[in-house]
One Martini backbone bead per residue (centre of mass of N, CA, C, O) as a GRO file, in nm:
protein
  275
    1MET     BB    1   1.030   1.084  -1.692
    2LEU     BB    2   0.765   1.045  -1.501
    3ASP     BB    3   0.464   0.836  -1.532
    4LEU     BB    4   0.156   0.930  -1.427
    5GLN     BB    5  -0.106   0.730  -1.369
    6GLU     BB    6  -0.455   0.790  -1.459
    7THR     BB    7  -0.770   0.691  -1.287
    8LEU     BB    8  -1.110   0.733  -1.316
    9LEU     BB    9  -1.345   0.579  -1.114
   10THR     BB   10  -1.484   0.844  -1.036
   11PRO     BB   11  -1.565   1.173  -1.025
   12ARG     BB   12  -1.403   1.162  -0.710
   13LEU     BB   13  -1.201   0.914  -0.799
   14LEU     BB   14  -0.841   0.870  -0.794
   15LEU     BB   15  -0.591   0.691  -0.968
   16LEU     BB   16  -0.236   0.651  -0.880
   17THR     BB   17   0.064   0.562  -1.077
   18LEU     BB   18   0.400   0.435  -1.176
   19GLY     BB   19   0.450   0.158  -1.166
   20GLY     BB   20   0.610  -0.111  -1.160
   21ASP     BB   21   0.917  -0.262  -0.955
   22THR     BB   22   1.060  -0.003  -0.825
   23MET     BB   23   1.173   0.241  -0.624
   24LEU     BB   24   1.153   0.473  -0.849
   25THR     BB   25   0.820   0.371  -0.856
   26SER     BB   26   0.711   0.273  -0.576
   27TRP     BB   27   0.658  -0.030  -0.660
   28GLY     BB   28   0.361   0.041  -0.781
   29THR     BB   29   0.196   0.209  -0.610
   30ASN     BB   30  -0.115   0.300  -0.488
   31CYS     BB   31  -0.305   0.600  -0.531
   32LEU     BB   32  -0.560   0.792  -0.365
   33ALA     BB   33  -0.835   1.028  -0.452
   34LEU     BB   34  -1.078   1.209  -0.254
   35ALA     BB   35  -1.345   1.423  -0.336
   36GLY     BB   36  -1.488   1.686  -0.186
   37ARG     BB   37  -1.620   1.986  -0.115
   38ASP     BB   38  -1.365   2.076   0.097
   39ALA     BB   39  -1.183   1.811   0.039
   40THR     BB   40  -0.893   1.599   0.023
   41LEU     BB   41  -0.817   1.252   0.007
   42VAL     BB   42  -0.516   1.074   0.064
   43VAL     BB   43  -0.379   0.753  -0.036
   44ASP     BB   44  -0.072   0.670  -0.048
   45PRO     BB   45   0.185   0.901  -0.145
   46LEU     BB   46   0.425   0.733  -0.169
   47ILE     BB   47   0.797   0.739  -0.129
   48ALA     BB   48   0.815   1.060  -0.196
   49PRO     BB   49   0.794   1.392  -0.241
   50ALA     BB   50   0.832   1.382  -0.550
   51HIS     BB   51   0.577   1.203  -0.589
   52ALA     BB   52   0.370   1.378  -0.435
   53ARG     BB   53   0.389   1.617  -0.636
   54LEU     BB   54   0.258   1.469  -0.869
   55VAL     BB   55  -0.010   1.432  -0.731
   56GLU     BB   56  -0.073   1.728  -0.674
   57ALA     BB   57  -0.074   1.819  -0.974
   58ALA     BB   58  -0.303   1.635  -1.071
   59LEU     BB   59  -0.522   1.755  -0.884
   60ALA     BB   60  -0.507   2.045  -0.987
   61ARG     BB   61  -0.583   1.986  -1.285
   62ARG     BB   62  -0.877   1.866  -1.179
   63GLY     BB   63  -0.989   2.048  -0.931
   64PHE     BB   64  -0.922   1.966  -0.662
   65PRO     BB   65  -0.920   1.999  -0.357
   66PRO     BB   66  -0.753   2.034  -0.096
   67VAL     BB   67  -0.522   1.867   0.096
   68ARG     BB   68  -0.624   1.760   0.435
   69HIS     BB   69  -0.592   1.440   0.394
   70VAL     BB   70  -0.412   1.142   0.515
   71ALA     BB   71  -0.392   0.793   0.441
   72LEU     BB   72  -0.260   0.495   0.588
   73THR     BB   73  -0.222   0.148   0.545
   74HIS     BB   74   0.097   0.169   0.611
   75HIS     BB   75   0.457   0.197   0.681
   76HIS     BB   76   0.564   0.164   0.419
   77THR     BB   77   0.736   0.379   0.221
   78ASP     BB   78   0.563   0.350  -0.050
   79HIS     BB   79   0.308   0.471   0.129
   80ALA     BB   80   0.429   0.698   0.360
   81LEU     BB   81   0.661   0.911   0.287
   82GLY     BB   82   0.512   1.119   0.095
   83ALA     BB   83   0.327   1.247   0.322
   84GLY     BB   84   0.527   1.466   0.422
   85HIS     BB   85   0.448   1.680   0.219
   86PHE     BB   86   0.154   1.726   0.327
   87ALA     BB   87   0.226   1.783   0.620
   88ALA     BB   88   0.395   2.045   0.556
   89ARG     BB   89   0.103   2.169   0.430
   90GLY     BB   90  -0.126   2.075   0.672
   91ALA     BB   91  -0.191   1.794   0.668
   92THR     BB   92  -0.361   1.509   0.793
   93VAL     BB   93  -0.211   1.230   0.925
   94VAL     BB   94  -0.338   0.892   0.911
   95CYS     BB   95  -0.318   0.609   1.145
   96HIS     BB   96  -0.227   0.351   1.294
   97ALA     BB   97  -0.057   0.310   1.582
   98ARG     BB   98   0.143   0.086   1.469
   99CYS     BB   99   0.236   0.245   1.230
  100ALA     BB  100   0.368   0.480   1.382
  101GLU     BB  101   0.576   0.308   1.531
  102ALA     BB  102   0.723   0.200   1.275
  103MET     BB  103   0.807   0.469   1.160
  104ALA     BB  104   0.986   0.557   1.401
  105ALA     BB  105   1.180   0.299   1.377
  106GLN     BB  106   1.255   0.313   1.041
  107HIS     BB  107   1.276   0.572   0.853
  108ARG     BB  108   1.540   0.718   0.918
  109GLY     BB  109   1.735   0.488   0.834
  110MET     BB  110   1.634   0.454   0.542
  111ILE     BB  111   1.700   0.733   0.438
  112ALA     BB  112   2.003   0.727   0.493
  113ALA     BB  113   2.066   0.482   0.312
  114ARG     BB  114   1.957   0.607   0.041
  115ARG     BB  115   2.154   0.854   0.039
  116ARG     BB  116   2.413   0.656  -0.009
  117ASP     BB  117   2.277   0.606  -0.284
  118PRO     BB  118   2.324   0.733  -0.593
  119LEU     BB  119   2.048   0.637  -0.722
  120LEU     BB  120   1.857   0.744  -0.465
  121ALA     BB  121   1.930   1.027  -0.353
  122PRO     BB  122   1.749   1.221  -0.521
  123LEU     BB  123   1.470   1.113  -0.419
  124PHE     BB  124   1.570   1.155  -0.089
  125ALA     BB  125   1.672   1.448  -0.031
  126ASP     BB  126   1.368   1.557   0.103
  127ALA     BB  127   1.337   1.339   0.301
  128GLU     BB  128   1.134   1.284   0.604
  129ALA     BB  129   1.075   1.216   0.905
  130TYR     BB  130   0.748   1.153   1.055
  131ALA     BB  131   0.450   1.231   1.236
  132PRO     BB  132   0.153   1.154   1.276
  133ALA     BB  133  -0.124   1.342   1.384
  134ARG     BB  134  -0.309   1.070   1.368
  135THR     BB  135  -0.464   0.811   1.553
  136PHE     BB  136  -0.590   0.467   1.567
  137GLY     BB  137  -0.761   0.158   1.648
  138THR     BB  138  -1.035   0.085   1.467
  139ALA     BB  139  -1.189   0.369   1.381
  140LEU     BB  140  -1.233   0.631   1.117
  141THR     BB  141  -1.386   0.936   1.022
  142ILE     BB  142  -1.385   1.125   0.709
  143ASP     BB  143  -1.488   1.449   0.637
  144LEU     BB  144  -1.532   1.624   0.308
  145GLY     BB  145  -1.796   1.693   0.202
  146GLY     BB  146  -2.051   1.487   0.080
  147THR     BB  147  -1.826   1.291   0.195
  148ALA     BB  148  -1.677   0.973   0.307
  149ALA     BB  149  -1.433   0.799   0.516
  150VAL     BB  150  -1.331   0.473   0.638
  151ILE     BB  151  -1.100   0.382   0.882
  152THR     BB  152  -0.977   0.043   0.923
  153HIS     BB  153  -0.904  -0.223   1.157
  154LEU     BB  154  -0.879  -0.581   1.122
  155GLY     BB  155  -0.581  -0.647   1.171
  156PRO     BB  156  -0.334  -0.834   1.135
  157GLY     BB  157  -0.124  -0.887   0.828
  158HIS     BB  158   0.096  -0.743   0.658
  159THR     BB  159   0.074  -0.578   0.922
  160PRO     BB  160   0.000  -0.465   1.237
  161GLY     BB  161  -0.106  -0.158   1.099
  162ASP     BB  162  -0.345  -0.194   0.929
  163ALA     BB  163  -0.545  -0.030   0.669
  164VAL     BB  164  -0.879   0.052   0.562
  165VAL     BB  165  -1.041   0.233   0.293
  166VAL     BB  166  -1.378   0.326   0.301
  167MET     BB  167  -1.586   0.415   0.002
  168GLU     BB  168  -1.904   0.367  -0.019
  169PRO     BB  169  -2.020   0.581  -0.224
  170GLU     BB  170  -1.807   0.458  -0.451
  171GLY     BB  171  -1.749   0.133  -0.411
  172PHE     BB  172  -1.469   0.152  -0.246
  173ALA     BB  173  -1.145   0.003  -0.149
  174ALA     BB  174  -0.850   0.052   0.030
  175VAL     BB  175  -0.616  -0.233   0.099
  176GLY     BB  176  -0.345  -0.241   0.031
  177ASP     BB  177  -0.123  -0.518   0.123
  178LEU     BB  178  -0.352  -0.738   0.129
  179VAL     BB  179  -0.312  -0.674  -0.188
  180PHE     BB  180  -0.175  -0.835  -0.478
  181HIS     BB  181  -0.182  -0.747  -0.836
  182GLY     BB  182   0.065  -0.883  -1.032
  183TYR     BB  183   0.219  -0.965  -0.765
  184HIS     BB  184   0.420  -1.044  -0.536
  185TYR     BB  185   0.427  -1.120  -0.209
  186ASN     BB  186   0.490  -0.942   0.097
  187TYR     BB  187   0.597  -1.114   0.407
  188GLU     BB  188   0.798  -0.966   0.600
  189GLU     BB  189   0.548  -0.853   0.824
  190ALA     BB  190   0.361  -1.089   0.829
  191ASP     BB  191   0.057  -1.266   0.911
  192ALA     BB  192   0.004  -1.552   0.758
  193GLY     BB  193  -0.237  -1.675   0.935
  194ALA     BB  194  -0.435  -1.405   0.872
  195LEU     BB  195  -0.489  -1.357   0.563
  196GLU     BB  196  -0.748  -1.512   0.500
  197TRP     BB  197  -0.931  -1.351   0.695
  198ARG     BB  198  -0.888  -1.073   0.572
  199LEU     BB  199  -1.019  -1.143   0.299
  200GLU     BB  200  -1.296  -1.206   0.416
  201GLN     BB  201  -1.343  -0.924   0.529
  202LEU     BB  202  -1.330  -0.774   0.264
  203ALA     BB  203  -1.572  -0.929   0.128
  204SER     BB  204  -1.781  -0.797   0.356
  205LEU     BB  205  -1.787  -0.540   0.244
  206ALA     BB  206  -1.982  -0.246   0.123
  207VAL     BB  207  -1.827  -0.335  -0.148
  208ALA     BB  208  -1.712  -0.423  -0.496
  209ARG     BB  209  -1.432  -0.262  -0.489
  210PHE     BB  210  -1.063  -0.290  -0.524
  211VAL     BB  211  -0.757  -0.143  -0.405
  212PRO     BB  212  -0.454  -0.224  -0.425
  213GLY     BB  213  -0.129  -0.167  -0.353
  214HIS     BB  214  -0.078  -0.351  -0.620
  215GLY     BB  215  -0.234  -0.294  -0.903
  216ALA     BB  216  -0.524  -0.381  -1.022
  217PHE     BB  217  -0.837  -0.335  -1.001
  218GLY     BB  218  -1.134  -0.493  -0.838
  219GLY     BB  219  -1.300  -0.749  -0.733
  220ARG     BB  220  -1.339  -1.043  -0.562
  221GLU     BB  221  -1.136  -1.189  -0.752
  222ILE     BB  222  -0.872  -1.068  -0.617
  223LEU     BB  223  -0.913  -1.207  -0.346
  224GLU     BB  224  -0.919  -1.498  -0.449
  225ALA     BB  225  -0.640  -1.490  -0.584
  226GLN     BB  226  -0.483  -1.435  -0.323
  227ALA     BB  227  -0.565  -1.691  -0.174
  228ARG     BB  228  -0.443  -1.888  -0.379
  229TYR     BB  229  -0.156  -1.792  -0.357
  230HIS     BB  230  -0.104  -1.854  -0.062
  231ALA     BB  231  -0.164  -2.159  -0.077
  232GLU     BB  232   0.046  -2.230  -0.298
  233VAL     BB  233   0.300  -2.118  -0.167
  234ALA     BB  234   0.289  -2.285   0.088
  235ARG     BB  235   0.303  -2.558  -0.054
  236LEU     BB  236   0.572  -2.520  -0.209
  237VAL     BB  237   0.757  -2.452   0.028
  238ARG     BB  238   0.695  -2.707   0.209
  239ALA     BB  239   0.785  -2.914  -0.032
  240ALA     BB  240   1.062  -2.822  -0.031
  241ALA     BB  241   1.399  -2.902   0.021
  242ASP     BB  242   1.473  -2.591  -0.021
  243PRO     BB  243   1.496  -2.260  -0.074
  244ALA     BB  244   1.574  -2.273  -0.374
  245ALA     BB  245   1.337  -2.457  -0.458
  246ALA     BB  246   1.115  -2.268  -0.363
  247ARG     BB  247   1.173  -2.030  -0.545
  248ALA     BB  248   1.150  -2.182  -0.814
  249ALA     BB  249   0.856  -2.279  -0.779
  250VAL     BB  250   0.717  -2.004  -0.760
  251LEU     BB  251   0.819  -1.884  -1.029
  252ALA     BB  252   0.698  -2.113  -1.208
  253ARG     BB  253   0.394  -2.080  -1.113
  254PHE     BB  254   0.443  -1.736  -1.131
  255PRO     BB  255   0.469  -1.596  -1.407
  256GLY     BB  256   0.518  -1.238  -1.451
  257LEU     BB  257   0.549  -1.125  -1.186
  258GLY     BB  258   0.610  -0.894  -0.976
  259LEU     BB  259   0.840  -0.884  -0.733
  260GLU     BB  260   1.054  -1.126  -0.709
  261ALA     BB  261   1.203  -1.056  -0.438
  262ALA     BB  262   0.952  -1.146  -0.250
  263VAL     BB  263   0.994  -1.458  -0.241
  264GLU     BB  264   1.182  -1.468   0.002
  265SER     BB  265   0.952  -1.408   0.210
  266ALA     BB  266   0.800  -1.676   0.161
  267VAL     BB  267   1.019  -1.868   0.255
  268LEU     BB  268   1.021  -1.755   0.547
  269ALA     BB  269   0.714  -1.778   0.619
  270TYR     BB  270   0.690  -2.108   0.526
  271GLY     BB  271   0.946  -2.288   0.569
  272ALA     BB  272   1.174  -2.425   0.432
  273ARG     BB  273   1.357  -2.683   0.420
  274ARG     BB  274   1.660  -2.792   0.574
  275ASP     BB  275   1.961  -2.982   0.559
   0.00000   0.00000   0.00000
């Protein structure tokens, strides 16, 4: 039985996660739900409809209004695929235009591959590729009645189509995978050269607290910690004699972080020398 962890951040803002760092727990992705007078906005409802249904049940138990809007911070399936459940129930899924393009290019094949894996097939049995109902270019405001959220694109960072969901009345922003806290960073589709600037932009937002894509929420200290991680990983990888040495150096420097498999993406992003 999966244990959905629930943290009430404010009276109308709920953080939900399955924790861990495996696909069966959505790689520990954070999902947020913001309740307004008329509707609820859900951000990143995990990796599959089965997980999205856990989110839906938790919101119902707390008496949140119906989910009418879903915002995606980017296209990776642990953040975006579960939203298909809410889309099928009439919610409007919103994301950046480049996020929608990547979903169309990647999701169908990923679902098919996971259904061929006996361990993953049950989780993805009813997952389907879908198209977000609405896309935006720079920013979009979602009015929930009595409160609102602004979805904004700061530029390419973790992916080309990143979005940040700013909930200024609550004092929080959902920053997706621009920040990993307690996890190794996944550079797979990142613009590594832009990441420092994206963190500076996050720090300038009119909120004091940030919910990362993975890991515990916090203040600007988690942005600073992420910047230090990027700088140190880049230094270690570039100084390494070969990719194996680079991987070992990063793991030794940052023991205990989740998603160790993501270190391979750092080696590729920062280019360890090869003999």
